[in-house]
C-alpha positions as CSV (number, residue, x, y, z in Angstrom):
1,Y,90.6,96.3,-51.0
2,Y,88.4,98.5,-48.9
3,K,87.5,100.7,-51.8
4,N,86.5,97.7,-53.9
5,I,84.3,96.4,-51.2
6,M,82.7,99.8,-50.8
7,F,82.1,100.1,-54.5
8,V,80.5,96.6,-54.8
9,F,78.3,97.2,-51.6
10,F,77.4,100.7,-52.8
11,L,76.0,99.3,-56.1
12,L,74.3,96.2,-54.7
13,A,72.8,97.7,-51.5
14,P,69.8,99.5,-53.1
15,I,69.1,96.6,-55.5
16,Y,69.0,93.9,-52.8
17,L,67.2,96.2,-50.4
18,L,64.5,97.0,-53.0
19,I,63.9,93.3,-53.6
20,A,63.8,92.5,-49.9
21,I,61.1,95.1,-49.1
22,E,59.0,94.5,-52.2
23,P,59.5,90.9,-53.3
24,S,55.9,90.4,-54.6
25,A,56.2,93.5,-56.9
26,F,59.7,92.4,-58.1
27,I,58.4,88.9,-59.0
28,T,55.2,90.2,-60.6
29,N,56.7,93.0,-62.7
30,I,60.3,91.8,-63.4
31,V,60.3,88.0,-63.3
32,D,57.0,86.1,-63.7
33,D,54.0,85.1,-61.6
34,K,55.0,81.4,-61.8
35,W,57.8,82.3,-59.2
36,E,55.3,83.6,-56.7
37,D,56.1,80.9,-54.2
38,L,59.5,82.6,-53.7
39,V,57.9,85.7,-52.2
40,E,58.4,84.5,-48.6
41,I,62.1,83.6,-49.0
42,L,63.2,86.3,-51.4
43,P,63.8,88.9,-48.6
44,L,66.0,86.4,-46.8
45,I,68.0,85.6,-49.9
46,S,68.5,89.3,-50.7
47,V,69.8,90.1,-47.3
48,M,72.1,87.0,-47.5
49,Y,73.6,88.2,-50.8
50,L,74.0,91.7,-49.4
51,Y,75.9,90.3,-46.4
52,N,78.1,88.2,-48.7
53,A,79.0,91.3,-50.6
54,I,81.0,92.5,-47.6
55,G,83.5,89.7,-48.0
56,S,83.1,89.2,-51.8
57,D,86.6,90.3,-52.7
58,G,88.4,88.3,-49.9
59,G,89.6,85.7,-52.4
60,S,91.5,88.3,-54.4
61,I,93.3,89.7,-51.3
62,M,94.2,86.1,-50.4
63,L,95.8,85.6,-53.8
64,A,97.5,89.0,-53.6
65,H,99.2,87.7,-50.4
66,K,100.1,84.5,-52.2
67,L,98.0,82.4,-49.8
68,Y,96.9,80.0,-52.5
69,K,96.6,76.9,-50.3
70,V,94.5,78.8,-47.7
71,N,92.2,80.2,-50.3
72,F,91.8,76.8,-52.0
73,V,91.1,75.0,-48.8
74,W,88.6,77.6,-47.7
75,K,86.7,77.5,-51.1
76,L,86.6,73.7,-50.8
77,F,85.4,73.9,-47.2
78,W,82.8,76.6,-48.1
79,T,81.4,74.7,-51.1
80,T,81.3,71.3,-49.3
81,G,79.7,72.8,-46.2
82,G,77.1,74.7,-48.2
83,L,76.1,71.7,-50.3
84,S,75.9,69.5,-47.2
85,V,73.7,72.0,-45.4
86,I,71.3,72.2,-48.4
87,Y,71.2,68.4,-48.8
88,I,70.7,67.6,-45.1
89,S,68.1,70.4,-44.5
90,A,66.3,69.3,-47.7
91,I,66.0,65.7,-46.4
92,M,65.2,66.5,-42.7
93,L,63.1,69.6,-43.2
94,G,61.6,69.2,-46.6
95,D,60.2,72.6,-47.5
96,L,62.1,75.3,-49.5
97,Q,61.8,78.0,-46.8
98,S,63.5,75.9,-44.2
99,V,66.3,75.0,-46.7
100,V,66.9,78.6,-47.5
101,A,66.8,79.6,-43.8
102,S,69.4,76.9,-43.0
103,Y,71.7,78.0,-45.8
104,C,71.4,81.6,-44.7
105,A,72.4,80.6,-41.1
106,F,75.3,78.7,-42.6
107,T,76.3,81.7,-44.6
108,L,76.2,84.0,-41.6
109,I,78.3,81.7,-39.4
110,F,80.8,80.9,-42.1
111,G,80.9,84.5,-43.3
112,L,82.1,85.5,-39.8
113,L,84.7,82.7,-39.9
114,W,85.9,84.0,-43.3
115,H,86.4,87.5,-41.9
116,Y,88.3,86.0,-39.0
117,I,90.6,84.2,-41.5
118,L,91.1,87.4,-43.5
119,Y,92.1,89.2,-40.3
120,A,94.4,86.4,-39.2
121,Y,96.3,86.0,-42.5
122,C,95.9,89.5,-44.1
123,R,95.0,91.8,-41.3
124,V,91.7,92.8,-43.0
125,N,89.4,93.9,-40.2
126,L,85.6,93.5,-40.5
127,F,85.0,96.6,-38.4
128,S,87.2,98.6,-40.7
129,I,85.1,97.5,-43.6
130,L,81.8,98.4,-41.8
131,S,83.3,101.8,-40.9
132,Q,83.9,102.4,-44.6
133,L,80.3,101.4,-45.4
134,K,78.7,103.4,-42.6
135,N,77.3,106.1,-44.8
136,V,75.8,103.6,-47.2
137,I,74.2,101.7,-44.2
138,I,72.8,105.0,-42.8
139,A,71.3,105.8,-46.2
140,M,69.7,102.4,-46.3
141,C,68.2,102.8,-42.9
142,I,66.8,106.2,-43.8
143,L,65.2,104.7,-47.0
144,L,63.7,101.9,-44.9
145,M,62.2,104.3,-42.4
146,A,60.8,106.4,-45.2
147,F,59.3,103.3,-46.9
148,A,57.8,102.1,-43.6
149,L,56.1,105.5,-43.0
150,T,54.5,105.6,-46.5
151,D,51.7,103.6,-47.9
152,I,53.0,102.7,-51.4
153,V,50.9,100.5,-53.7
154,L,52.6,99.2,-56.8
155,I,49.8,98.3,-59.1
156,N,51.5,97.8,-62.4
157,L,54.9,97.9,-64.1
158,M,54.8,101.6,-64.7
159,H,54.3,102.3,-61.0
160,Y,57.2,99.9,-60.2
161,I,59.5,101.7,-62.7
162,V,58.7,105.1,-61.2
163,F,59.2,103.7,-57.7
164,I,62.6,102.3,-58.7
165,A,63.7,105.6,-60.2
166,I,62.7,107.5,-57.1
167,W,64.3,104.8,-54.9
168,F,67.7,105.0,-56.6
169,G,67.6,108.7,-56.9
170,L,67.0,109.2,-53.2
171,Y,69.6,106.6,-52.4
172,F,72.3,108.3,-54.4
173,L,71.4,111.7,-53.1
174,L,71.5,110.4,-49.5
175,V,74.9,108.6,-49.9
176,M,76.5,111.6,-51.7
177,S,75.2,114.0,-49.1
178,L,76.5,111.9,-46.3
179,D,79.9,111.1,-47.9
180,K,81.0,113.6,-50.6
181,A,84.3,111.8,-51.0
182,L,82.6,108.7,-52.1
183,F,82.1,109.9,-55.6
184,N,85.9,110.5,-56.0
185,D,86.5,107.0,-54.6
186,I,84.1,105.4,-57.1
187,K,85.6,107.5,-59.9
188,S,89.1,106.2,-59.0
189,I,87.9,102.6,-59.4
190,V,85.7,103.1,-62.5
191,T,88.2,105.3,-64.6
192,P,90.9,102.6,-64.9
193,L,88.3,100.0,-65.9
194,L,86.9,102.3,-68.6
195,S,90.4,103.2,-70.0
196,R,91.3,99.5,-70.0
197,N,88.2,98.7,-72.1
198,K,89.1,101.4,-74.6
199,L,92.5,99.9,-75.2
């Protein structure tokens, strides 16, 4: 379970972090200018999805422990609660930024509750997950500091592509230098998937 979480977080972290720090460049070069209104809320959404990745495989471990009812009730609770927050905040607050902020707050609180349930029923510890991800988190912090200290201007698509290549290259180098065993862990996850596809 911890290896699966680490693998998902390892892949998603640089993508969501890149979108969070350069939302305008992402929308201009990758999506379309008509989505420019999302620039202000895109960093918040990116961080929210990155946070969700930490508990993304929780449903699988619930099913592995044959906790079908607990998993079903939680999914129902999560979906109903999320839709209620979106509906109420849309009526009371009105603007998209406030709705997204409300849903992100809901995700944070219910995400912590989800990890408590995982620990109570399956003994999956949030701190154990974070300790597995510490090298990825350190690499992300180093990249953020490097980005903050540089004055990068992404004028066109070519500049953005070069920046993405450098960003991912530095990220992988940092993570691998901090945790040399991570490559073997990733290989142990990917190899069975590739062999299964060949069959």
